[in-house]
LUMRODO-268320 format. One line per 8 residues: number of its first residue (from 0); their letters; for each residue x, z, y of C-alpha. Coordinates in steps of 0.1 Angstrom, whole numbers. Example, Ala and Ser with C-alpha at 12.3 -4.5 7.8 and 13.67 -1.06 7.14 Angstrom:
2
0	AS	123,78,-45 | 137,71,-11
This chain:
589
0	MGGPQYDF	-145,-706,861 | -165,-678,876 | -174,-674,913 | -159,-649,937 | -159,-614,924 | -170,-599,957 | -192,-611,985 | -170,-599,1014
8	LANPLGAV	-193,-613,1041 | -228,-603,1030 | -219,-571,1010 | -186,-557,1021 | -196,-521,1012 | -203,-533,977 | -167,-544,974 | -156,-510,988
16	RSTFEKAM	-177,-491,962 | -167,-514,933 | -130,-510,940 | -135,-473,943 | -152,-470,909 | -124,-491,893 | -97,-469,910 | -115,-438,898
24	ASVSDPSS	-112,-450,862 | -75,-442,863 | -77,-409,882 | -96,-377,878 | -100,-366,914 | -105,-388,946 | -82,-363,964 | -54,-384,950
32	FNGGDWGA	-64,-411,976 | -61,-384,1003 | -88,-401,1023 | -69,-433,1022 | -73,-468,1007 | -75,-475,970 | -68,-513,973 | -100,-524,989
40	MDLFTNFL	-84,-533,1023 | -58,-555,1006 | -87,-576,992 | -102,-579,1027 | -68,-588,1043 | -63,-615,1017 | -98,-629,1022 | -97,-629,1060
48	FDQSHLSQ	-62,-639,1067 | -45,-653,1036 | -75,-674,1028 | -84,-680,1064 | -120,-668,1063 | -119,-648,1096 | -137,-676,1115 | -167,-672,1092
56	VPVLTPAT	-172,-636,1102 | -200,-633,1129 | -190,-620,1163 | -209,-589,1175 | -224,-597,1209 | -257,-587,1226 | -270,-622,1216 | -261,-619,1179
64	MRWIKPNT	-272,-583,1175 | -308,-595,1167 | -296,-618,1139 | -268,-598,1123 | -279,-579,1092 | -267,-543,1089 | -240,-536,1064 | -226,-572,1067
72	LVRFRGMI	-191,-580,1078 | -188,-585,1116 | -161,-585,1142 | -160,-570,1177 | -135,-574,1205 | -132,-546,1231 | -110,-523,1251 | -105,-487,1241
80	QDMLGNEF	-122,-470,1270 | -123,-435,1256 | -108,-417,1226 | -132,-391,1213 | -110,-373,1188 | -113,-370,1151 | -143,-365,1128 | -147,-350,1093
88	YVGAYKDG	-171,-366,1069 | -180,-365,1032 | -157,-392,1019 | -165,-388,983 | -190,-368,962 | -199,-363,926 | -232,-378,915 | -237,-362,881
96	ATWRTNKF	-205,-372,863 | -198,-401,886 | -177,-400,917 | -191,-421,946 | -176,-428,981 | -192,-427,1015 | -163,-443,1033 | -173,-468,1061
104	MDVSQFPI	-208,-453,1061 | -228,-430,1084 | -255,-423,1058 | -250,-417,1021 | -262,-444,997 | -277,-417,975 | -288,-381,983 | -261,-355,981
112	GPSADTRI	-272,-325,961 | -267,-290,976 | -243,-281,949 | -225,-314,947 | -188,-315,944 | -175,-332,977 | -143,-343,993 | -140,-341,1031
120	WERRLLYC	-120,-368,1047 | -112,-377,1083 | -116,-406,1107 | -111,-413,1144 | -138,-420,1170 | -131,-446,1197 | -155,-456,1225 | -149,-493,1231
128	VPVPGLNS	-163,-516,1258 | -161,-553,1267 | -127,-561,1283 | -132,-554,1320 | -132,-586,1341 | -134,-608,1310 | -141,-644,1322 | -167,-665,1304
136	WAQISSEA	-141,-692,1294 | -121,-665,1275 | -150,-651,1255 | -149,-660,1218 | -173,-687,1209 | -200,-677,1184 | -214,-713,1180 | -196,-716,1147
144	VTDHCMGC	-215,-686,1132 | -249,-693,1149 | -263,-709,1117 | -250,-680,1096 | -266,-655,1120 | -299,-674,1123 | -302,-671,1085 | -305,-634,1089
152	SSEQREKR	-337,-632,1110 | -356,-601,1115 | -382,-611,1088 | -354,-616,1063 | -337,-583,1072 | -336,-559,1043 | -352,-527,1054 | -331,-496,1047
160	PREEAECS	-351,-474,1023 | -368,-444,1037 | -350,-422,1012 | -317,-434,1026 | -328,-425,1061 | -337,-391,1048 | -304,-386,1032 | -279,-364,1049
168	DMAVSVEE	-257,-376,1076 | -221,-373,1066 | -203,-368,1098 | -191,-337,1116 | -167,-338,1145 | -135,-319,1146 | -135,-293,1173 | -101,-292,1189
176	DQDSPNTK	-85,-265,1209 | -89,-272,1246 | -54,-259,1252 | -38,-280,1225 | -6,-300,1236 | -22,-333,1245 | 1,-343,1273 | 26,-360,1250
184	KMREGEHP	-2,-381,1234 | -15,-391,1269 | 19,-403,1280 | 21,-424,1249 | -12,-441,1257 | -38,-415,1247 | -57,-388,1265 | -69,-354,1256
192	SHASQSQE	-105,-362,1250 | -116,-336,1224 | -144,-343,1199 | -167,-314,1200 | -190,-304,1171 | -218,-324,1185 | -197,-352,1199 | -221,-381,1192
200	SEIASSSF	-252,-362,1203 | -234,-353,1236 | -226,-389,1242 | -261,-398,1234 | -275,-374,1258 | -255,-389,1287 | -265,-420,1306 | -246,-444,1283
208	SPVPGPEE	-229,-460,1312 | -192,-455,1305 | -185,-484,1329 | -202,-479,1363 | -230,-504,1367 | -225,-522,1333 | -240,-556,1330 | -272,-559,1310
216	NSLHCLVK	-255,-581,1285 | -225,-558,1279 | -220,-543,1245 | -204,-509,1239 | -195,-497,1204 | -186,-464,1189 | -158,-476,1166 | -147,-454,1137
224	IYDSPESE	-112,-459,1125 | -97,-451,1091 | -62,-447,1077 | -44,-456,1109 | -16,-437,1127 | -26,-424,1161 | 3,-444,1177 | -13,-477,1167
232	LKLNEIFE	-43,-473,1190 | -39,-464,1227 | -62,-460,1256 | -70,-493,1275 | -56,-515,1248 | -76,-545,1235 | -84,-549,1199 | -104,-571,1176
240	FVGVLTSD	-121,-549,1150 | -134,-562,1117 | -159,-540,1099 | -195,-532,1093 | -225,-518,1113 | -239,-493,1089 | -271,-483,1107 | -301,-505,1110
248	PEIQEDNV	-315,-506,1146 | -348,-494,1132 | -334,-463,1114 | -355,-432,1120 | -340,-403,1139 | -358,-376,1119 | -331,-373,1093 | -334,-343,1071
256	DNDLSNEF	-305,-318,1075 | -284,-311,1044 | -260,-284,1034 | -231,-302,1051 | -247,-305,1085 | -261,-270,1083 | -227,-256,1075 | -207,-274,1102
264	CEDPLRHF	-230,-286,1130 | -262,-300,1142 | -269,-335,1130 | -249,-357,1154 | -272,-387,1149 | -304,-368,1158 | -304,-378,1194 | -281,-408,1192
272	PPNKVVPR	-297,-440,1204 | -305,-469,1180 | -278,-492,1168 | -289,-520,1191 | -280,-498,1222 | -246,-484,1211 | -237,-497,1176 | -217,-475,1153
280	FHCFIHKK	-190,-498,1140 | -169,-488,1109 | -136,-506,1111 | -118,-521,1081 | -91,-540,1099 | -80,-540,1135 | -55,-561,1154 | -42,-556,1189
288	LAVQDFLQ	-49,-585,1212 | -27,-600,1240 | -36,-625,1267 | -27,-654,1244 | -54,-644,1219 | -81,-651,1246 | -69,-687,1251 | -92,-714,1237
296	NNPIIEPK	-75,-741,1217 | -42,-722,1220 | -14,-744,1206 | 13,-728,1185 | 42,-747,1199 | 77,-739,1213 | 80,-739,1251 | 103,-769,1253
304	LDLVKGMR	119,-774,1287 | 106,-808,1294 | 70,-798,1285 | 72,-766,1305 | 87,-783,1336 | 58,-809,1336 | 33,-781,1334 | 50,-762,1362
312	EALLRHLT	50,-792,1385 | 13,-799,1378 | 3,-762,1383 | 24,-760,1415 | 6,-791,1429 | -27,-775,1421 | -18,-742,1438 | -5,-761,1468
320	AVLGNDDV	-37,-780,1471 | -58,-748,1467 | -37,-732,1495 | -41,-761,1520 | -8,-778,1513 | 12,-745,1520 | 41,-752,1497 | 59,-720,1504
328	AAHFVLLH	28,-698,1497 | 22,-718,1465 | 57,-711,1452 | 53,-674,1458 | 19,-674,1442 | 34,-691,1411 | 61,-664,1408 | 35,-637,1413
336	LLSKVHSR	13,-651,1385 | 43,-651,1361 | 52,-615,1369 | 48,-586,1345 | 62,-551,1340 | 89,-556,1313 | 106,-522,1316 | 105,-489,1335
344	VDTLAVGK	133,-470,1350 | 122,-436,1362 | 93,-443,1386 | 103,-480,1390 | 82,-506,1372 | 107,-534,1367 | 94,-570,1368 | 63,-565,1390
352	LSLNLTCF	59,-588,1420 | 28,-578,1440 | 20,-603,1468 | 5,-599,1502 | -7,-631,1518 | -13,-624,1555 | -29,-644,1584 | -62,-645,1565
360	SKEIVSIF	-89,-643,1591 | -126,-641,1579 | -130,-678,1584 | -98,-687,1565 | -106,-664,1536 | -141,-679,1533 | -123,-713,1525 | -89,-707,1510
368	GNQLKVAV	-95,-672,1498 | -124,-683,1478 | -106,-713,1464 | -77,-690,1454 | -100,-665,1437 | -116,-694,1417 | -82,-707,1408 | -70,-674,1395
376	KNLFPFTH	-102,-668,1376 | -97,-701,1358 | -62,-692,1348 | -64,-656,1336 | -88,-641,1311 | -92,-608,1329 | -97,-610,1367 | -111,-587,1393
384	CIPLTVEY	-117,-588,1430 | -122,-558,1454 | -136,-565,1488 | -119,-536,1506 | -140,-519,1533 | -141,-483,1547 | -175,-478,1529 | -160,-490,1496
392	LNTASLAP	-130,-466,1499 | -153,-437,1508 | -177,-442,1479 | -160,-461,1451 | -149,-444,1418 | -115,-458,1413 | -99,-432,1390 | -113,-424,1355
400	KKNYDTNR	-125,-388,1354 | -131,-365,1324 | -167,-351,1322 | -165,-319,1302 | -203,-316,1301 | -205,-348,1279 | -169,-345,1268 | -160,-381,1275
408	LETGALQL	-140,-401,1300 | -160,-417,1328 | -142,-449,1337 | -132,-460,1372 | -126,-494,1387 | -89,-492,1381 | -92,-485,1344 | -81,-521,1335
416	AEGSHLIV	-65,-538,1305 | -29,-548,1305 | -25,-583,1319 | -54,-580,1343 | -52,-597,1377 | -66,-579,1407 | -73,-595,1442 | -79,-571,1470
424	DETKLEAG	-96,-587,1500 | -87,-567,1531 | -102,-591,1556 | -135,-571,1558 | -117,-539,1565 | -126,-527,1600 | -118,-495,1620 | -135,-464,1606
432	TLNSVGVE	-130,-429,1593 | -120,-422,1557 | -135,-391,1541 | -117,-372,1514 | -128,-397,1488 | -115,-426,1509 | -81,-409,1514 | -78,-403,1477
440	NARLLNNL	-88,-439,1468 | -63,-453,1493 | -36,-431,1477 | -47,-444,1442 | -44,-480,1453 | -10,-473,1469 | 2,-457,1437 | -10,-487,1417
448	VECQKVEY	8,-513,1438 | 40,-493,1441 | 44,-477,1407 | 19,-496,1384 | 3,-463,1376 | -33,-450,1378 | -39,-413,1381 | -66,-400,1357
456	DFKYYKMD	-85,-369,1368 | -90,-343,1341 | -105,-318,1366 | -80,-290,1358 | -50,-314,1361 | -42,-350,1368 | -20,-374,1349 | -5,-408,1357
464	MTTDVQLL	-12,-435,1332 | 10,-466,1332 | -6,-500,1336 | 4,-536,1342 | -19,-553,1367 | -9,-582,1389 | -20,-574,1424 | -26,-600,1452
472	VLSEGRSN	-37,-588,1487 | -53,-610,1512 | -52,-596,1547 | -50,-606,1584 | -20,-585,1591 | 4,-567,1568 | -15,-543,1546 | -8,-506,1553
480	ILPADVIV	-28,-494,1523 | -12,-517,1497 | 26,-522,1505 | 32,-553,1484 | 67,-563,1471 | 64,-596,1490 | 47,-604,1523 | 41,-641,1530
488	PFRPSAAN	23,-654,1561 | -2,-681,1551 | 2,-715,1569 | -23,-740,1557 | -21,-776,1571 | -52,-791,1555 | -88,-778,1555 | -97,-787,1519
496	CSEAVTTE	-75,-808,1497 | -82,-792,1463 | -94,-815,1436 | -114,-811,1404 | -93,-800,1374 | -99,-811,1339 | -104,-786,1311 | -73,-799,1293
504	ALEAWRWY	-52,-792,1324 | -66,-757,1327 | -59,-750,1290 | -23,-762,1294 | -17,-740,1325 | -32,-710,1308 | -9,-715,1279 | 20,-720,1303
512	LATVRQLP	14,-688,1322 | 8,-667,1290 | 38,-681,1272 | 67,-683,1296 | 61,-649,1311 | 68,-635,1277 | 102,-652,1273 | 133,-630,1274
520	HSIESEMQ	158,-634,1302 | 194,-626,1309 | 221,-633,1335 | 254,-646,1321 | 286,-629,1333 | 297,-657,1356 | 263,-659,1373 | 262,-621,1375
528	QVVENDLV	293,-622,1396 | 278,-649,1419 | 247,-628,1424 | 266,-596,1431 | 288,-614,1457 | 257,-629,1474 | 239,-596,1475 | 270,-579,1490
536	AARQADRS	273,-606,1516 | 236,-604,1524 | 238,-566,1528 | 268,-570,1552 | 250,-596,1573 | 218,-576,1575 | 221,-538,1573 | 183,-534,1572
544	LNAQDLSR	183,-547,1536 | 176,-520,1511 | 176,-515,1473 | 140,-528,1472 | 150,-561,1489 | 178,-566,1464 | 156,-557,1435 | 130,-582,1447
552	WLTMSRLM	156,-610,1447 | 166,-602,1412 | 129,-602,1401 | 123,-635,1418 | 154,-651,1402 | 141,-640,1368 | 107,-654,1374 | 121,-686,1389
560	SLSFGETS	141,-692,1357 | 111,-684,1335 | 89,-708,1355 | 112,-736,1342 | 111,-722,1307 | 148,-711,1309 | 159,-678,1296 | 191,-674,1317
568	LSLEHWQM	197,-677,1354 | 213,-709,1367 | 230,-714,1401 | 203,-739,1410 | 175,-715,1405 | 193,-687,1423 | 198,-709,1453 | 161,-718,1451
576	VKELDRLR	152,-681,1453 | 175,-676,1483 | 160,-706,1502 | 125,-696,1494 | 131,-661,1508 | 148,-676,1538 | 117,-697,1546 | 95,-666,1541
584	KERLK	116,-646,1566 | 114,-674,1591 | 76,-671,1590 | 78,-633,1595 | 96,-638,1628
């Protein structure tokens, strides 16, 4: 019995070319493929998923970049930070009597003659960055592929032939009309970032800092997408891409122009930095990731009630200890951590539960605030903390802005992935004067907490982009900048009673939070009548109650049920919500 027909890991492009040649045996013109797939991706899907070989694919990180050979199969996890439009490229050309393909490549394997018969296909350009706020425990481990990567040392690396470097570059960006109707795309998750004729060179001439102050070890990728509907990939979504890096870091930049580049544009690779700075990643397969995909040792089990109840009690004890035995605050923090936007009605983000813990002096925040920040960081894969000061408000770049000189989106601190948790520490906020930037930043934060939207600045117009960020505010008094859904005065009774937590417990709590918050929820007709009667009675007893208060109760009741792993509201949990809110109001007095 013979071995595998293709070496998917070491020579994926060989599999692409071989399947193309076989497919061409039954057709006369590659136009019949219409730039699409001819069966190669089915082979990769079978190899990676049906045969469970995905774990053998090296992970692209700054550490593994030195070991990974070009043109081998790799994977990369990142957030779509910018969408650079579409790009035309020579997808197929005739070499004598033989049709060859350049799909998934930046540089042709063989020189393309000036009179060669060619077929122009199209691909999308995405600028992807590490997920903002990704904690170390949620980063994919590359230990399993270290030996594989170490075998590909720089001495063993196959040098790309000089002739290949001198072959023509195949890419030319599509120049889109600046007045094209992009608003609809943006509201569906995209933004009107137009790929100019020299898109890649324009990016290259910029500072290459799409994230302000990127860490030295961060890795940004220019990901090229094939055969995928635009609706499948949206701004700020997180994906795992499996594909190839087609340019060796040592590739020369003095590529010789060919007829294609002369006809359409200047060589976009001429001024592009080497692959080790911003790799060009050609994607075979992509998969959208959720919070659950970042959990280590994530068990695939049903959230049974007894199991969930035990995890809830353990996590609640931990939060209570972190918060100095403040049981009421711990209950509200638990509900807050389970909240998510599950629907939108007009401008209302249904399901959010932002929380403002007050009575945090500078001394208290140095103890309990720090403990709470560490606890949240250990529970969620993407976390952020903003120490809010007048200087920060006056100088920070919170909203993403379009730079038309480089034709790309410059990120802001509020361009975050769905499922991120944000703590805003207002305890350092002192009296001062806000300049125009500060006033605008305060408005942006207010819009985030109230509507779960971030306003993107496209210079000539602004556009609200929906988001889903859990927001926790620590302040001495009630925050005026961030009007949270729930205000809870903090009442610790112990200086420090938190204990060390095992890795097993943390993994269980991460699974609990990620799983139960995704459960569906409903209110049966009998309980619906009970809730309506109680809301009417509460409104009659206190005329100051408004629609927001009643909506908060309904949100809390949903989260209370989910915290026990139950998908419908019970009378017991509804009464727990009313009692919890009563205790909160007692503190407010």
